[in-house]
C-alpha positions as CSV (number, residue, x, y, z in Angstrom):
1,M,-73.9,-25.1,12.2
2,N,-73.5,-28.5,10.5
3,T,-70.7,-29.2,8.4
4,E,-72.5,-31.6,6.2
5,K,-75.4,-28.7,5.8
6,N,-72.8,-26.2,4.7
7,Q,-71.5,-28.6,2.2
8,I,-74.9,-28.2,0.4
9,K,-74.8,-25.9,-2.8
10,P,-78.0,-23.8,-2.2
11,M,-78.1,-22.3,-5.6
12,I,-78.0,-26.1,-7.4
13,T,-80.5,-27.2,-4.5
14,M,-83.0,-24.8,-5.3
15,E,-82.6,-25.3,-8.9
16,Q,-83.3,-29.0,-8.3
17,M,-86.1,-28.6,-6.2
18,K,-88.2,-25.8,-7.6
19,Q,-90.9,-27.8,-8.9
20,L,-91.7,-28.7,-5.3
21,F,-92.2,-24.9,-4.3
22,T,-95.3,-23.3,-3.2
23,K,-96.5,-20.0,-5.4
24,S,-94.8,-17.9,-2.2
25,E,-91.5,-20.0,-2.3
26,T,-91.4,-19.4,-5.7
27,K,-91.2,-15.9,-5.1
28,I,-88.1,-16.5,-2.6
29,Y,-86.5,-18.7,-5.3
30,Q,-86.9,-16.4,-7.9
31,Y,-85.3,-13.5,-5.7
32,I,-82.5,-15.5,-4.7
33,S,-81.7,-16.5,-8.1
34,S,-81.7,-13.1,-9.5
35,Y,-79.8,-11.4,-6.4
36,A,-77.7,-14.0,-5.0
37,E,-74.7,-11.6,-3.9
38,N,-77.3,-9.0,-2.2
39,V,-79.0,-11.8,-0.4
40,L,-75.4,-12.5,1.4
41,Y,-76.1,-8.5,3.0
42,H,-79.7,-9.1,3.9
43,S,-81.5,-9.8,7.1
44,L,-84.3,-12.0,7.6
45,T,-86.5,-9.2,7.5
46,E,-85.1,-7.5,4.4
47,L,-85.5,-10.4,2.4
48,S,-88.9,-11.1,3.3
49,D,-90.0,-7.7,2.5
50,A,-88.2,-8.2,-1.0
51,C,-90.0,-11.3,-1.7
52,N,-93.3,-10.0,-0.2
53,V,-93.8,-12.7,1.8
54,G,-93.7,-13.4,5.9
55,E,-90.6,-14.3,7.8
56,A,-92.2,-17.6,8.7
57,T,-92.5,-18.5,5.3
58,V,-89.1,-17.6,4.2
59,L,-87.9,-19.7,7.2
60,R,-89.9,-22.9,5.9
61,F,-88.5,-22.6,2.6
62,F,-84.8,-22.9,4.2
63,R,-85.8,-25.6,6.4
64,K,-87.4,-27.4,3.1
65,L,-84.0,-27.1,1.5
66,N,-82.2,-28.9,4.9
67,F,-80.9,-25.8,6.4
68,K,-81.5,-24.9,10.1
69,G,-82.4,-21.2,9.0
70,F,-81.6,-18.4,7.4
71,Q,-77.8,-17.8,8.6
72,D,-77.2,-21.6,7.9
73,F,-78.5,-20.7,4.3
74,K,-76.4,-17.4,4.1
75,F,-73.3,-19.4,4.9
76,A,-73.8,-22.0,2.4
77,L,-74.4,-19.6,-0.3
78,A,-71.3,-17.3,0.7
79,Q,-69.4,-20.5,0.5
80,E,-70.9,-21.4,-2.9
81,L,-70.4,-18.1,-4.4
82,S,-66.9,-17.3,-2.9
83,S,-63.6,-17.2,-5.1
84,K,-60.3,-16.1,-4.9
85,S,-61.0,-12.8,-7.0
86,D,-61.0,-10.5,-3.5
87,I,-57.5,-11.7,-2.6
88,D,-54.6,-12.4,-5.2
89,E,-50.8,-12.5,-5.6
90,S,-50.6,-9.1,-7.5
91,G,-50.7,-6.6,-4.4
92,T,-54.2,-5.3,-5.6
93,Y,-55.7,-6.3,-1.8
94,I,-54.4,-3.8,-0.5
95,E,-55.9,-1.1,-2.4
96,K,-59.2,-3.0,-2.0
97,V,-59.1,-2.9,1.8
98,R,-57.9,0.7,1.8
99,N,-61.2,1.5,-0.8
100,H,-63.5,-0.7,1.3
101,M,-62.9,1.5,4.4
102,I,-63.0,4.5,2.7
103,Q,-66.5,3.6,1.3
104,A,-67.2,2.1,4.3
105,I,-67.1,5.7,5.9
106,K,-68.8,7.5,3.2
107,D,-71.9,5.4,2.8
108,S,-72.5,5.7,6.7
109,Y,-72.0,9.5,6.3
110,E,-74.6,9.4,3.8
111,L,-76.8,7.2,5.7
112,M,-76.7,9.0,9.2
113,D,-79.8,10.7,9.9
114,Q,-78.6,14.1,11.4
115,R,-82.2,14.4,13.3
116,S,-81.9,11.1,15.1
117,L,-77.9,11.9,16.0
118,Q,-78.7,14.9,17.8
119,S,-81.5,13.2,19.5
120,A,-79.0,10.6,20.4
121,V,-76.4,12.9,21.8
122,K,-78.6,14.7,23.8
123,I,-80.4,11.6,25.2
124,I,-76.8,10.4,26.4
125,A,-75.9,13.6,27.5
126,R,-78.5,14.0,29.9
127,A,-78.6,9.9,30.9
128,T,-77.3,9.0,34.4
129,D,-77.8,5.4,33.8
130,V,-75.9,4.4,30.9
131,V,-75.5,0.9,29.6
132,I,-73.5,-0.4,26.1
133,F,-74.6,-3.8,24.7
134,G,-72.3,-5.4,22.3
135,I,-71.2,-9.0,21.5
136,G,-68.3,-10.4,19.5
137,S,-66.7,-7.7,17.5
138,S,-69.6,-5.2,18.4
139,G,-68.5,-5.8,22.0
140,I,-64.9,-4.4,20.7
141,A,-66.8,-1.1,19.8
142,A,-68.8,-1.4,22.8
143,L,-65.7,-0.9,25.0
144,D,-64.4,1.7,22.8
145,M,-67.3,3.7,23.5
146,E,-67.3,3.3,26.9
147,N,-63.5,4.3,27.0
148,R,-64.1,7.3,25.0
149,L,-66.9,8.5,27.2
150,L,-65.3,7.7,30.3
151,R,-62.7,10.1,29.5
152,I,-65.3,13.0,29.4
153,G,-66.3,12.1,32.8
154,K,-69.4,10.1,31.5
155,H,-70.7,7.2,33.9
156,I,-71.1,4.4,31.7
157,Q,-70.6,0.8,31.4
158,A,-70.1,-1.5,28.5
159,I,-71.4,-5.3,28.9
160,T,-70.3,-7.7,26.4
161,D,-71.0,-11.1,28.3
162,P,-74.9,-12.2,27.3
163,H,-75.4,-13.6,30.8
164,T,-74.3,-10.6,32.7
165,Q,-76.5,-8.4,30.1
166,V,-79.7,-10.3,31.1
167,M,-78.9,-9.8,34.9
168,R,-78.1,-6.2,34.3
169,S,-81.3,-5.6,31.8
170,S,-83.5,-7.3,34.7
171,S,-82.7,-4.4,37.2
172,M,-83.1,-1.4,34.8
173,T,-85.7,1.4,35.0
174,A,-86.9,4.0,33.4
175,Q,-83.9,6.0,33.7
176,T,-81.7,3.5,32.0
177,L,-80.6,4.0,28.7
178,V,-79.3,1.2,26.5
179,I,-77.2,1.5,23.3
180,A,-77.1,-1.8,21.5
181,I,-74.6,-2.3,19.0
182,S,-75.2,-5.2,16.5
183,V,-74.1,-5.4,13.0
184,T,-77.1,-7.2,11.7
185,G,-79.3,-6.5,14.4
186,S,-80.3,-10.2,14.6
187,S,-78.1,-11.4,17.2
188,K,-80.7,-13.3,19.8
189,D,-78.4,-12.7,22.8
190,I,-78.4,-8.8,22.1
191,V,-82.2,-9.1,21.0
192,D,-83.1,-11.2,24.0
193,S,-81.2,-8.7,26.5
194,V,-82.9,-5.7,24.7
195,Q,-86.4,-6.9,25.1
196,I,-86.1,-7.3,28.7
197,A,-84.6,-3.8,28.9
198,K,-87.6,-2.5,27.0
199,E,-89.8,-4.1,29.4
200,Q,-88.2,-2.6,32.4
201,G,-89.2,0.8,30.7
202,A,-85.4,1.5,29.4
203,T,-84.7,3.9,26.6
204,I,-83.0,1.9,23.6
205,I,-80.7,3.3,20.9
206,A,-79.5,1.0,18.4
207,L,-76.5,1.0,16.4
208,T,-76.8,-1.5,13.4
209,N,-76.1,-1.9,9.9
210,Y,-79.7,-3.2,9.1
211,S,-83.0,-0.8,9.3
212,K,-85.5,-3.5,9.5
213,S,-84.6,-6.3,12.2
214,P,-85.6,-7.7,15.5
215,L,-83.4,-5.0,17.5
216,T,-84.6,-1.8,15.3
217,Q,-88.0,-3.1,16.0
218,L,-87.4,-2.4,19.8
219,A,-85.5,0.8,19.4
220,D,-86.4,4.3,20.3
221,Y,-83.8,5.6,18.0
222,T,-81.8,4.2,15.4
223,L,-78.3,4.9,13.9
224,L,-77.3,3.4,10.9
225,T,-73.9,2.5,9.5
226,S,-72.9,1.0,6.1
227,A,-70.4,-1.8,5.4
228,K,-72.7,-4.9,5.8
229,E,-70.9,-8.4,6.4
230,N,-70.5,-11.3,4.1
231,P,-71.0,-14.3,6.5
232,L,-67.5,-15.6,5.8
233,D,-66.0,-12.0,6.6
234,S,-68.0,-11.7,10.2
235,G,-65.9,-9.2,12.4
236,S,-64.3,-7.8,9.9
237,L,-62.2,-4.5,10.2
238,V,-64.3,-2.5,7.8
239,T,-67.4,-2.9,9.6
240,K,-65.8,-2.1,13.0
241,V,-64.4,1.1,10.9
242,A,-68.2,1.9,10.2
243,Q,-69.3,1.3,13.8
244,L,-66.2,3.5,15.2
245,Y,-67.2,6.4,12.9
246,A,-70.9,6.4,14.3
247,I,-69.5,6.1,17.8
248,D,-66.7,9.3,17.3
249,L,-70.0,11.3,16.1
250,L,-71.8,10.4,19.2
251,C,-68.8,11.3,21.5
252,T,-67.9,14.3,19.7
253,G,-71.4,15.6,19.9
254,I,-71.6,14.7,23.5
255,I,-68.3,16.6,24.3
256,L,-69.8,19.8,22.6
257,E,-73.1,19.4,24.6
258,N,-71.2,19.7,27.6
259,Y,-67.9,21.2,26.3
260,E,-66.8,22.9,29.5
261,Q,-67.1,19.8,31.9
262,A,-66.1,17.6,29.4
263,N,-62.9,19.5,28.7
264,R,-62.4,19.7,32.3
265,V,-62.6,15.9,33.0
266,K,-60.5,15.3,30.1
267,L,-57.7,17.4,31.2
268,Q,-57.7,16.1,34.9
269,I,-57.8,12.3,33.3
270,S,-54.8,13.2,31.3
271,E,-53.0,15.0,34.0
272,N,-53.5,11.8,36.4
273,I,-52.6,9.3,33.7
274,A,-49.5,11.5,33.0
275,K,-48.2,10.3,36.3
276,K,-48.1,6.5,35.4
277,L,-45.6,7.6,32.7
278,Y,-42.0,7.2,33.5
């Protein structure tokens, strides 16, 4: 992101330019002015829906303010709104981190649709060609899911490199299942790879924090987690906790779906790994 643009204060800039806004742009200005903190956690689709305008209009609005796009604007807005209130010297941050993690799991529990979860469990349990896509911190979650499912005998591959994702997507078939993990559901690399996979006939399961995003538009099944990220806290542990909670639900469900086989493979793997210990 351009450092000079990030030094622009979005709230002040909007006030200075409000007389130049069109009717649709005024809707965006009024919403952001009223719900600035919420905007930090919105996807582009959610913001356009909240303002009742098209996504293209929202993007033109931010470019008029001299930002490259929504993410550029959000980053600058987060800087403008940020303060030291979340981290102080009194030790209260210890409780805050704990509370945020607990709340992330509670909120993810409330958001989790049991029908979608059970459908995803059955599809993953039956699939013979399973690929997990994740980039950055979501790539860590993808690798954890791969490790969990390998331990119960599931043939699965986690891919965290965008170029490798594109290559793998290009050779997929209708028998391929893609589990795409993305906090925002708007990561271009993930969406591009999933788009190719979809064109090849693959089934898509999205694990994301946003119900309305480019990724969910491509997904056959969507599992929602909570703990949306502030642009200044990208890759936070709280978000990973929410992702790992959903992954744990999926893996536990898959074990129950094929209990005898999963238990047999898990025992065999444990015995073989134990041989590597002194």
